[in-house]
Backbone as numpy.savetxt, mean C-alpha at the origin, in Angstrom:
# Nx Ny Nz CAx CAy CAz Cx Cy Cz
-9.40 -13.53 12.10 -8.19 -13.96 12.17 -7.18 -12.90 11.97
-7.14 -12.30 10.72 -6.25 -11.15 10.29 -6.64 -9.91 10.91
-7.86 -9.66 11.20 -8.27 -8.47 11.69 -7.85 -8.18 13.17
-7.48 -9.28 13.74 -7.01 -9.16 15.24 -5.59 -8.84 15.32
-5.01 -8.89 14.13 -3.40 -8.51 14.14 -3.21 -6.89 14.39
-2.32 -6.51 15.21 -2.18 -5.09 15.58 -1.76 -4.16 14.23
-1.00 -4.91 13.28 -0.53 -4.24 12.04 -1.50 -3.97 11.06
-2.76 -4.80 11.19 -3.80 -4.62 10.05 -4.90 -3.52 10.54
-5.03 -2.73 9.38 -6.06 -1.72 9.54 -7.39 -1.98 8.81
-7.36 -2.92 7.94 -8.41 -3.07 6.96 -8.19 -4.51 6.34
-9.33 -5.18 6.12 -9.31 -6.47 5.28 -10.44 -6.28 4.43
-10.16 -6.51 3.21 -11.40 -6.49 2.14 -11.37 -7.90 1.34
-12.47 -8.54 1.43 -12.49 -9.86 0.69 -13.59 -9.62 -0.45
-13.16 -9.99 -1.84 -14.06 -9.81 -2.81 -13.56 -11.05 -3.79
-14.45 -11.76 -4.24 -14.36 -12.92 -5.17 -13.28 -13.67 -4.96
-13.04 -14.24 -3.56 -11.93 -15.06 -3.28 -10.65 -14.36 -3.05
-10.71 -13.09 -3.29 -9.27 -12.25 -3.14 -9.38 -11.50 -1.82
-8.34 -11.62 -1.08 -8.09 -10.75 0.19 -7.19 -9.65 -0.15
-7.61 -8.48 0.47 -6.65 -7.33 0.29 -6.44 -6.82 1.87
-5.27 -7.02 2.28 -5.12 -6.57 3.73 -4.17 -5.35 3.75
-4.74 -4.40 4.37 -4.09 -3.14 4.55 -3.51 -2.91 5.84
-2.33 -2.31 5.96 -1.84 -2.05 7.45 -0.59 -1.22 7.47
0.21 -1.34 8.45 1.45 -0.66 8.84 2.27 -1.53 9.57
3.49 -0.98 9.66 4.68 -1.73 10.38 5.03 -3.09 9.83
5.17 -4.11 10.52 5.48 -5.37 10.13 4.38 -6.11 9.56
3.67 -5.49 8.68 2.33 -6.31 8.21 2.74 -7.61 7.45
3.49 -7.60 6.64 3.87 -8.73 5.90 4.10 -9.91 6.68
5.07 -9.77 7.64 5.43 -10.79 8.66 4.26 -11.34 9.48
3.53 -10.29 9.93 2.23 -10.56 10.86 1.46 -11.45 9.99
1.06 -11.08 8.81 -0.03 -11.76 7.95 0.45 -13.17 7.66
1.81 -13.18 7.32 2.33 -14.46 6.99 2.34 -15.45 8.12
2.67 -14.86 9.11 2.75 -15.73 10.55 1.42 -16.29 10.83
0.34 -15.37 10.75 -1.03 -15.78 11.02 -1.56 -16.83 10.08
-1.14 -16.73 8.84 -1.68 -17.72 7.80 -0.89 -19.10 8.01
0.42 -18.96 8.38 0.98 -20.27 8.65 0.63 -20.89 10.00
0.11 -20.26 10.98 -0.40 -20.57 12.24 -1.75 -21.54 12.02
-2.36 -20.80 10.96 -3.74 -21.29 10.65 -3.87 -22.42 9.56
-2.39 -22.73 9.12 -2.14 -23.69 8.05 -2.98 -23.30 6.83
-2.95 -22.01 6.53 -3.51 -21.51 5.23 -2.42 -21.23 4.25
-2.52 -21.82 3.15 -1.54 -21.64 2.02 -2.09 -20.57 1.04
-1.39 -19.46 0.71 -1.78 -18.53 -0.21 -1.38 -19.18 -1.59
-2.31 -18.97 -2.56 -1.88 -19.25 -3.92 -1.08 -18.22 -4.49
-1.30 -17.02 -4.23 -0.56 -15.78 -4.57 -0.49 -14.74 -3.63
0.71 -14.20 -3.46 1.03 -13.21 -2.62 1.63 -11.92 -3.14
1.08 -10.75 -2.98 1.58 -9.51 -3.62 1.69 -8.51 -2.46
2.67 -7.72 -2.59 2.99 -6.67 -1.58 3.31 -5.36 -2.50
2.21 -4.25 -2.23 2.35 -3.04 -2.70 2.73 -2.11 -1.70
3.39 -1.25 -1.88 3.76 -0.27 -1.07 3.48 1.11 -1.52
2.95 1.89 -0.89 2.52 3.29 -1.38 3.78 4.30 -1.13
3.81 5.27 -2.15 4.85 6.16 -2.04 4.35 7.54 -1.41
5.30 8.40 -1.17 4.99 9.48 -0.67 4.10 10.54 -1.61
4.30 10.22 -2.97 3.45 10.82 -3.99 2.03 10.22 -3.88
1.85 8.98 -3.58 0.54 8.29 -3.45 -0.17 9.10 -2.16
0.55 9.30 -1.05 -0.12 9.86 0.03 -0.39 11.34 -0.27
0.37 12.00 -0.94 0.06 13.37 -1.33 -1.16 13.57 -2.09
-1.29 12.57 -3.14 -2.61 12.60 -4.05 -3.93 12.28 -3.14
-3.63 11.38 -2.25 -4.68 10.99 -1.47 -5.17 12.07 -0.62
-4.26 12.91 0.01 -4.50 13.86 0.87 -5.10 15.26 0.27
-4.39 15.52 -0.80 -4.81 16.70 -1.56 -5.59 16.52 -2.72
-5.70 15.50 -3.40 -6.46 15.14 -4.60 -5.75 15.77 -5.84
-4.54 16.24 -5.60 -3.72 16.71 -6.72 -2.41 15.93 -6.91
-2.02 15.94 -8.25 -0.64 15.24 -8.47 0.41 16.17 -8.25
1.33 15.83 -7.67 2.56 16.78 -7.45 3.39 16.97 -8.59
3.97 18.13 -8.90 4.72 18.29 -10.04 6.24 17.78 -9.63
6.81 17.09 -10.52 8.12 16.60 -10.37 9.13 17.68 -10.48
10.26 17.56 -9.67 11.23 18.65 -9.98 11.84 18.80 -11.49
11.88 17.66 -12.10 12.39 17.74 -13.60 11.39 18.68 -14.45
10.01 18.40 -14.13 9.21 19.18 -15.02 9.14 20.65 -14.51
9.23 20.88 -13.35 9.39 22.20 -12.83 10.55 23.08 -13.51
11.71 22.45 -13.65 12.95 23.02 -14.24 12.64 23.15 -15.70
11.98 22.12 -16.31 11.70 22.51 -17.79 10.74 23.56 -18.00
9.76 23.85 -17.11 8.83 24.97 -17.11 9.45 26.20 -17.08
10.52 26.18 -15.99 11.27 27.44 -15.74 12.12 27.79 -16.84
12.74 26.89 -17.52 13.60 27.12 -18.74 12.75 27.57 -19.93
11.52 27.07 -20.19 10.71 27.63 -21.24 10.29 28.94 -20.97
9.93 29.31 -19.67 9.39 30.56 -19.25 10.43 31.69 -19.40
11.73 31.31 -19.18 12.81 32.31 -19.23 13.53 32.67 -20.33
């Protein structure tokens, strides 16, 4: 049901917990599909990844914040 939605890129099911990953109007697409199937979710949580999360996933390194860079420059100078 959910994997057929164009917004959904992945569905993981483990111990009665469903994790749906996707893009675009994912929340409304999933909520609509559940409503049409007359499925009532006991709990619903939305997590959005940040640009920092994407950077770490892509590079494997944590980016340095501008504040910590400024502090490093002041100490060095």
